[in-house]
N, C-alpha and C positions, 0 to 999 in steps of 0.2 A: 237116595237121597234126594232131599227136596231142590228143585231147580235154583230156586233163590239162594239156598245155601252154596250150592256150585259157584254162582255168579258173584254172591259176595267174597268168596273166599279167593276168585281168580282175579277180582278187582283189586283185593287186599295185597295178594302176592306181587300183582304187576308193579304197585305202587311201591312195595318194597325194593323191587329191582331198580327204580329210580334212585333210590338213595345209596346206591353201591356203585354208581356209575363213578369214573374217574373225570372231575373236571374243576375247572379254577373259578367258579361262581362263588361271589362273596354277597350280592346283594341283587335287589331289584325284582321284576316280575318273573324273570326265568329262573333265578335263584329260589324263590319261593315256591314255584311250581314243580322244580326238580328235586329241592332239599328238604322243604317244609311240609309241604300237602303229602307227600308220600309216608312220612312218619306217621300217618293216620293208620296205615296199612297192618301194623303190629297189633295196634289197639283193638281193631275191628276183628282180627284173628282171634285175639284173646276172649273177646265176647262171644264169639261164634263157638270157641272150644268149650267155654262154660255152659252155653245152651245146648250143645250136642251131648255133653256129659249128661246133663239132667234128661234130655229127651230120648237118648240112646243107650250111652255106656252105662249108666247106673243100674240099667234092668239086666245087665249082663253077668254071669259068674267070671271069675277068673279075671278081673279087670287088670291086675298087674301084670299077669302074662300077655295080655293082648296088646297092653301098651309097650312091653319090652319089644314085640314084635313089630309094632306099627311106628314107635318113636326111637326107642333105645338103638335098635339096630341100624336103622337107617341113618340116625345122628353119628353112630360110630364108624359106618362106612364113609359116610360123607367126609368127615373130618380125618379118617384114617388115609383115605385116597388123596385128599390135598396135602396132608403130612408127607406122604410119600413123593409126591410130584414136587413139593417144594423144596425137599431135600435133594432130589434128582436135578432139579433146575439149578440149584445152587453149587451143589459139589461135582457135578458132571459137566453142566452147559456153562456155568458161572454167571448165572443170572440171579438176582435177589429178588425173590417175589415177596418178600416179608416188608410190610410197611407198620407193623405194630409190636411183634413179638420178635425175640432174638435166638440165635442158633444155640441153645443151651437147653437146661432141664425144663425151662419154661414153655418149650415147644411141646412137652407131655403134660405137665401140671396144668397149663393154662391153654395151650393150643389144642389138645386132645380131650383132657378131661374138664377143663373149663372150671376149675376151682373157684377162681375169684373174679374172672373176667370172660367176655366171649371168647369162643374157641377161634381156631385158626380159618374156619369157615364162619365168619362174622354172623350171618342171619340165623345159624342154626342154635343160637344161644335161646331162641324161642321154642325150638323143639326140647332142648335140654330142661328148660323151665317148666314146660307143660308137663314133661315126663315126670319130673320131682313133685309136682302137683298131684297128678294121677297117683304116684306112689304113696304121698300122704293121705289121699282120699281112701285107697286102697287098705292101708293099715287101719285107719280109722272106721272105715265100714265093713270091711270083710276080713279083718284081723290077719292080713297077709304079712307075716313076719319076716318074709324073704325082701321085703322092701327095706329093711333096717341095712341090710348090705349097701344100699345106695345111701339113705339117708343118713347114717351115723357118720360114716367118712366126710360126707359134706359138712356135717354139723362141727366135726373135729378140725378137718384141715382145710375147709372151704367155706364158701357161701352157699347156703341152703338154694335160696332164690336169686338169681342175679338181678332180676327186674321186679320189683314189688307190684308195679303197675299192670303187669301181666297177670299177677295172681288177682288182684282187686278187680280188673275187668272180667277175669273168669269168673269170679264170685258174682258179678253184675249179670253176666250171662245166665248163671243159674238162678238168680233170683228172678230175672225176667221169664224163664221158661217155667218156673214154679207158680208163678203168679199171674201169667198171662189170662188165665181164665176168669180171674176175679178183678181185672183191672181195665179201665176203658182205654184201649189202645190210642185212640184219637187224642184224648186228653193227655196221656202220656207224652206222645209224639209232639204236641202243641207246648207242655211244659219243657221238654228237652230242647225243642227249637228256640224258645225263649231263653233257656239257660245257656244256650251256644251263643246266641247273640250278645249276652251280658257278658258271659266270660270271654268272649272273643274281643270285646271292647275294653276290658279292663285287665284281663289276665291272659294275654296272647299266648303265653307258653303252655297254658293248660287247655288250649283250645281243642286239641286233638280229642281229648276224652269224651265231653258232650258230643262232638261232631261224630265220633266214630258210632256212639249209641244212636245218634239221630240217623246215620246211614243205615245202621243196622235196623231200626225200627221200620224205615221206609221201605226195605226190600224184602225183610223176612218173609212176609206173607204175600209177595207178590207171586200171582199164579201165570206161568208162562212155561213153553217147551224150551228145554235147553239141554246141551250135550254134558254128559258125566265127564266132568274135567277134573275131579279129584286128584288122580294120579298125576296128570300134568302139572296141576297146580302144585303139588308136593314137590314133584321133581323140580320145578322151578325155583321153588323155595329153597331147596337144598342146595342147587347147584349154579344158580345164576351168578353168585359172587365170584366162584373160582373161573367161571367161563369167561367173566368180565375181565378179570386179572390177568388171564393167560392171553386173552386177545387185544387186549388194550395197546401193548407196543406196537403190534402190527398195524392196528387201526390208526393210531397216532401217525404212523408214517405215510399212511394212505390218504387221511383227511385232515385238512388244516383248520376247517371252519369248527369253532367250538361247540356250536349246537349241533352241528350235523355230527360231531364225534361222539356227543352225548346220544344222539338218538341211534346212532349206529350201534353204540355198546347195548343198547337196549335190546334192539334187534337181534343181535347176535345172541344175547342171553335167552332170548324167546325161542329163536331157531335152535339153539344148543340144545335146551329143555325138551324141544319138541322130538329132536332127534333121540333123545334119551327115552323119550315117550314111546316113541315108535319101537325102539330095539326091545325095550322091556316088555312090550305088548307082543311082539314076534318070538323073543326067546324067554320063556317063562322063568328061566332061573334067576333073570335080572329083574324079577318083580321084588327081590329082595331090597332092591334100592328104594322103594317107594313102600315099605313094609307090607308087601302082599296087595297093594290097592290095584 
């Protein structure tokens, strides 16, 4: 994998970690840095996913089964483990770790299968949506009829794609990858930069889309040496939210400063994911947590 891709994904996932910290910020520069800028992370990952599909995945057979292994299985494990922990904490320890779902059938329909809303481990909605997108592609390009076991229930009982912007940015990544040899990248980067300024001035809520593409354009062809961080980035994406939720009550008792508490949550999430990274490297059976990465 290109070093630029590794760096882009790592930056994007770390940004996503910021958005899941527990804090009472409502405005100001710190609020913008912690809550607004990090939302660009998912947008960047969506573009990268589309780019990698065109550059790598479309050339391989058995697309659906490879994505079952790399996306669906890690998604089910990440949410299944958190579901078990949440139930254990509530009924055995007496600690309610839920702040969105309720202790009824919604824990299965929404918390696990995410029929209409993000699952119990919220950041993994992206993995769910990307898997659905790949299932649609596998059906359309490889006539993989087994995808219908996924797609039809979602069409009948839920929402096919939770975030349409993920799909649109995925297509943007494909469009760039398929046309990059025919376009002037400097021209495209300049146009994107101008669009980012204009949209940021008049439509601030839409800023993350051109800015995410601009970051992608600036970094994608950067030549440098970098570590293979794909497994760490994926584990951080899958497990940072539950690590924060579980550690927050302890950290809150130890740290009174609000900014310090935010930074410590981020640090604990990074360290927790690193521990999973090292364990899954040492014990090969744990590689299933990251889809065999």
